[in-house]
KEKE-3310 file (N, C-alpha, C; in steps of 0.2 Angstrom, whole numbers, plus 5000, padded with zeros to 4 digits):
npx = (5036:5043:5036:5043:5044:5053:5046:5043:5030:5026:5040:5052:5054:5067:5071:5081:5096:5114:5127:5138:5155:5156:5165:5163:5156:5151:5146:5143:5132:5136:5126:5111:5111:5102:5094:5102:5110:5099:5096:5111:5111:5102:5106:5117:5109:5103:5112:5118:5108:5110:5120:5132:5148:5158:5155:5164:5163:5162:5162:5157:5157:5144:5131:5135:5148:5148:5149:5162:5169:5163:5168:5182:5182:5176:5186:5190:5180:5169:5154:5144:5135:5127:5123:5112:5105:5096:5088:5073:5077:5074:5082:5089:5097:5095:5093:5103:5113:5106:5105:5119:5123:5115:5119:5130:5135:5128:5136:5148:5144:5141:5153:5162:5158:5152:5141:5129:5122:5108:5106:5101:5091:5081:5071:5056:5055:5058:5049:5047:5059:5063:5054:5058:5068:5070:5070:5063:5045:5045:5039:5046:5062:5075:5089:5091:5084:5095:5104:5100:5097:5110:5117:5108:5109:5122:5124:5116:5122:5132:5129:5123:5134:5145:5137:5138:5149:5156:5147:5146:5160:5162:5167)
npy = (4576:4594:4610:4621:4633:4633:4641:4657:4672:4673:4668:4665:4649:4643:4631:4616:4619:4620:4621:4613:4614:4627:4639:4645:4655:4659:4672:4678:4687:4690:4691:4690:4674:4662:4668:4667:4656:4648:4653:4652:4640:4637:4643:4632:4622:4626:4626:4615:4609:4614:4608:4614:4611:4610:4624:4639:4646:4662:4671:4686:4701:4710:4715:4725:4725:4716:4720:4724:4711:4707:4711:4710:4695:4694:4694:4679:4672:4663:4664:4673:4674:4685:4684:4691:4700:4712:4722:4732:4744:4758:4769:4778:4768:4757:4759:4766:4757:4745:4753:4754:4741:4736:4745:4741:4731:4731:4737:4729:4719:4726:4732:4721:4713:4701:4689:4691:4681:4691:4690:4697:4701:4714:4717:4722:4717:4705:4691:4694:4691:4680:4670:4671:4665:4652:4642:4628:4629:4642:4651:4659:4655:4662:4662:4650:4655:4667:4660:4650:4660:4669:4658:4655:4666:4668:4657:4661:4674:4668:4660:4670:4677:4667:4663:4677:4683:4696:4706:4706:4709:4722:4738)
npz = (5059:5057:5065:5060:5046:5029:5020:5019:5020:5003:4998:4986:4976:4973:4968:4963:4969:4963:4973:4973:4973:4977:4987:5000:5015:5029:5039:5054:5068:5086:5096:5104:5105:5105:5095:5085:5084:5079:5066:5062:5059:5052:5039:5036:5035:5023:5015:5013:5009:4995:4991:4994:5002:5018:5023:5030:5044:5052:5066:5072:5083:5084:5073:5067:5065:5054:5040:5038:5042:5029:5018:5022:5018:5004:4994:4995:4996:4985:4988:5002:5017:5027:5043:5056:5071:5075:5087:5093:5102:5115:5111:5098:5093:5085:5073:5068:5069:5060:5049:5045:5044:5035:5022:5023:5019:5008:5001:5000:4992:4981:4977:4975:4969:4974:4979:4992:5006:5012:5029:5040:5053:5058:5069:5078:5094:5101:5099:5087:5082:5086:5079:5066:5066:5062:5071:5081:5080:5075:5062:5050:5041:5040:5040:5032:5020:5017:5014:5004:4994:4994:4986:4978:4966:4964:4955:4945:4942:4935:4926:4916:4914:4909:4897:4890:4889:4882:4885:4898:4903:4903:4910)
capx = (5038:5047:5032:5044:5046:5058:5042:5040:5027:5030:5046:5051:5056:5073:5072:5087:5101:5119:5132:5143:5162:5158:5168:5157:5158:5144:5148:5137:5134:5137:5122:5105:5110:5096:5089:5110:5110:5094:5099:5116:5109:5097:5109:5121:5105:5101:5120:5119:5104:5113:5127:5138:5153:5161:5158:5168:5159:5166:5160:5161:5153:5137:5128:5139:5153:5146:5151:5169:5170:5162:5174:5189:5182:5174:5189:5193:5175:5163:5147:5145:5131:5129:5119:5113:5099:5096:5082:5074:5076:5073:5087:5090:5105:5093:5092:5110:5117:5102:5107:5125:5124:5112:5121:5138:5135:5126:5142:5155:5142:5140:5159:5165:5153:5153:5134:5132:5115:5106:5103:5100:5083:5079:5066:5054:5055:5061:5046:5049:5065:5063:5047:5059:5075:5071:5070:5057:5039:5044:5037:5050:5070:5078:5096:5091:5082:5099:5110:5099:5097:5116:5119:5104:5113:5129:5120:5111:5127:5138:5126:5122:5142:5146:5135:5138:5156:5159:5143:5148:5167:5161:5167)
capy = (4584:4601:4615:4628:4631:4637:4646:4663:4673:4676:4666:4662:4643:4643:4623:4612:4623:4616:4624:4611:4617:4634:4642:4651:4659:4661:4677:4678:4690:4684:4694:4685:4668:4656:4667:4668:4648:4648:4658:4649:4631:4638:4642:4629:4620:4629:4628:4610:4606:4615:4603:4616:4607:4613:4630:4641:4650:4667:4675:4692:4702:4710:4715:4731:4723:4712:4723:4725:4705:4703:4714:4705:4690:4692:4690:4673:4666:4665:4667:4675:4674:4687:4684:4696:4701:4720:4721:4739:4746:4763:4774:4776:4763:4750:4763:4768:4750:4743:4756:4752:4734:4736:4749:4741:4722:4730:4741:4725:4716:4728:4735:4716:4709:4694:4687:4691:4683:4695:4688:4702:4701:4719:4717:4726:4713:4695:4688:4695:4687:4671:4668:4672:4663:4644:4638:4624:4635:4647:4653:4658:4652:4667:4660:4645:4657:4670:4655:4648:4667:4669:4650:4656:4673:4666:4651:4666:4679:4663:4657:4677:4679:4662:4663:4685:4687:4700:4709:4707:4710:4730:4739)
capz = (5055:5062:5065:5056:5037:5025:5014:5021:5014:4993:4997:4979:4974:4971:4965:4964:4968:4964:4975:4974:4973:4980:4992:5005:5022:5034:5045:5060:5076:5093:5098:5104:5105:5103:5089:5079:5086:5074:5059:5058:5059:5045:5033:5036:5031:5017:5011:5013:5003:4990:4989:4997:5007:5022:5023:5034:5050:5056:5072:5075:5089:5083:5065:5064:5063:5048:5032:5039:5038:5021:5014:5022:5017:4998:4988:4995:4993:4979:4992:5008:5020:5033:5047:5062:5072:5080:5090:5094:5110:5117:5109:5091:5091:5082:5068:5066:5066:5054:5042:5043:5044:5029:5016:5023:5016:5002:4995:4998:4986:4974:4974:4975:4964:4979:4981:5000:5008:5019:5035:5046:5055:5061:5071:5086:5099:5103:5098:5080:5079:5087:5074:5059:5066:5060:5078:5082:5081:5069:5054:5044:5042:5036:5038:5025:5016:5016:5010:4997:4991:4988:4980:4968:4964:4962:4950:4941:4937:4934:4922:4912:4911:4904:4890:4888:4889:4880:4887:4905:4904:4904:4919)
cpx = (5037:5039:5035:5046:5051:5054:5039:5035:5029:5037:5047:5054:5061:5076:5078:5093:5107:5126:5139:5150:5162:5161:5165:5158:5153:5147:5142:5139:5134:5131:5116:5107:5107:5093:5096:5110:5104:5096:5104:5114:5105:5100:5114:5115:5104:5108:5122:5114:5105:5119:5133:5143:5158:5161:5161:5163:5163:5162:5162:5157:5146:5136:5132:5145:5154:5149:5158:5171:5168:5167:5181:5189:5179:5178:5192:5187:5171:5156:5149:5140:5131:5122:5118:5107:5100:5088:5080:5073:5073:5075:5086:5095:5103:5094:5098:5113:5110:5105:5114:5128:5122:5118:5130:5140:5131:5130:5146:5149:5142:5149:5163:5163:5152:5146:5135:5123:5114:5103:5102:5093:5085:5072:5063:5054:5057:5057:5045:5054:5065:5057:5051:5068:5075:5071:5065:5051:5040:5043:5041:5057:5074:5085:5095:5090:5090:5104:5108:5098:5103:5118:5114:5107:5120:5128:5120:5118:5134:5135:5126:5131:5145:5144:5135:5145:5156:5152:5144:5156:5168:5163:5162)
cpy = (4589:4604:4620:4626:4635:4641:4650:4665:4678:4675:4663:4655:4643:4635:4621:4617:4618:4621:4621:4614:4623:4635:4646:4650:4662:4667:4679:4681:4685:4688:4692:4679:4664:4660:4666:4659:4644:4649:4653:4643:4631:4638:4639:4624:4619:4627:4619:4606:4609:4612:4607:4612:4611:4621:4634:4647:4655:4669:4681:4695:4704:4711:4720:4728:4718:4715:4722:4718:4704:4707:4712:4699:4689:4691:4683:4669:4666:4666:4670:4674:4678:4687:4689:4697:4708:4719:4728:4741:4753:4767:4772:4772:4760:4755:4764:4760:4743:4746:4754:4746:4734:4739:4744:4735:4725:4734:4736:4722:4719:4730:4728:4711:4701:4694:4685:4689:4687:4692:4690:4702:4709:4718:4722:4725:4705:4691:4688:4691:4682:4669:4668:4666:4654:4640:4634:4629:4638:4648:4652:4656:4656:4665:4655:4649:4662:4665:4652:4654:4668:4664:4653:4661:4672:4662:4657:4670:4675:4662:4662:4677:4673:4661:4671:4686:4693:4708:4710:4708:4717:4732:4744)
cpz = (5059:5060:5060:5050:5034:5019:5019:5017:5008:4994:4990:4982:4971:4969:4968:4962:4967:4967:4976:4972:4973:4987:4996:5011:5025:5038:5049:5065:5082:5097:5101:5102:5102:5096:5085:5081:5079:5067:5057:5057:5052:5040:5033:5032:5024:5013:5010:5008:4997:4986:4992:5004:5011:5021:5029:5039:5053:5059:5072:5080:5087:5075:5063:5063:5057:5041:5032:5037:5032:5017:5015:5019:5008:4995:4991:4996:4987:4982:4999:5010:5025:5037:5056:5064:5076:5081:5093:5100:5109:5114:5101:5088:5087:5075:5063:5063:5063:5050:5041:5041:5035:5020:5018:5021:5010:4997:4996:4995:4982:4972:4972:4970:4969:4982:4989:5001:5013:5023:5040:5048:5061:5065:5080:5092:5098:5101:5090:5079:5081:5082:5066:5060:5066:5065:5077:5085:5078:5065:5049:5046:5038:5036:5032:5021:5012:5010:5004:4992:4988:4984:4974:4965:4962:4955:4944:4937:4936:4925:4915:4909:4907:4898:4886:4890:4888:4884:4896:4906:4904:4911:4920)
residu = (MET:SER:SER:ARG:THR:THR:LEU:GLY:PRO:ALA:ARG:PRO:ASP:LEU:GLY:ASN:LEU:ASP:GLY:ARG:GLY:LEU:GLU:VAL:ALA:VAL:ILE:ALA:SER:GLN:TRP:HIS:ASP:THR:VAL:MET:ASN:GLY:LEU:LEU:ASP:GLY:ALA:LEU:ARG:GLY:LEU:ALA:ASP:ALA:GLY:VAL:ALA:ASP:PRO:VAL:VAL:VAL:ARG:VAL:PRO:GLY:SER:PHE:GLU:LEU:PRO:VAL:ALA:CYS:SER:ALA:LEU:ALA:ASP:HIS:PHE:ASP:VAL:LEU:VAL:ALA:LEU:GLY:VAL:VAL:ILE:ARG:GLY:GLY:THR:PRO:HIS:PHE:ASP:TYR:VAL:CYS:ASP:ALA:ALA:THR:ARG:GLY:ILE:THR:ASP:VAL:ALA:VAL:ARG:THR:ARG:THR:PRO:ILE:GLY:PHE:GLY:VAL:LEU:THR:CYS:ASP:ASP:ASP:ALA:GLN:ALA:LEU:ASP:ARG:ALA:GLY:LEU:GLU:GLY:SER:HIS:GLU:ASP:LYS:GLY:TYR:GLU:ALA:ALA:GLN:ALA:ALA:VAL:ALA:THR:TYR:SER:THR:LEU:SER:ALA:VAL:THR:ALA:SER:HIS:PRO:ALA:GLN:THR:SER:ARG:ALA)
# end
């Protein structure tokens, strides 16, 4: 049995997700290779566990580039999963990148109505990032959680719009 867990503190039980037939893209940054490999592996496991076949993986340089990639792909996929890691340094760069990634990804999700799993780690140090990356010995698996959350959101919204088409067609 692995020492890593997919149940972080207060994580919801998403039950049996059915993502069969969904077109999904995972957009992952390239900074912090070890952490990103863990996040990406976790996201792909989360999608596989939900029945998603053949997700497309797109790599971008860093977390700052995630919003533009999400924006370009949102109209072509049912679900997106955005993965990145930003580790605090000695300058305000951390704050700017975290804010830009968060606001940008949120804007894309709201504007396009595309569920986007938010798997961007914003950590004070390498140890915090490694502990959340879904690696052997990690206590959390944020890539897995982000993928599952995106599929769950898609399923929830699809069920609501199918059962209340008149109410959900309003702009």
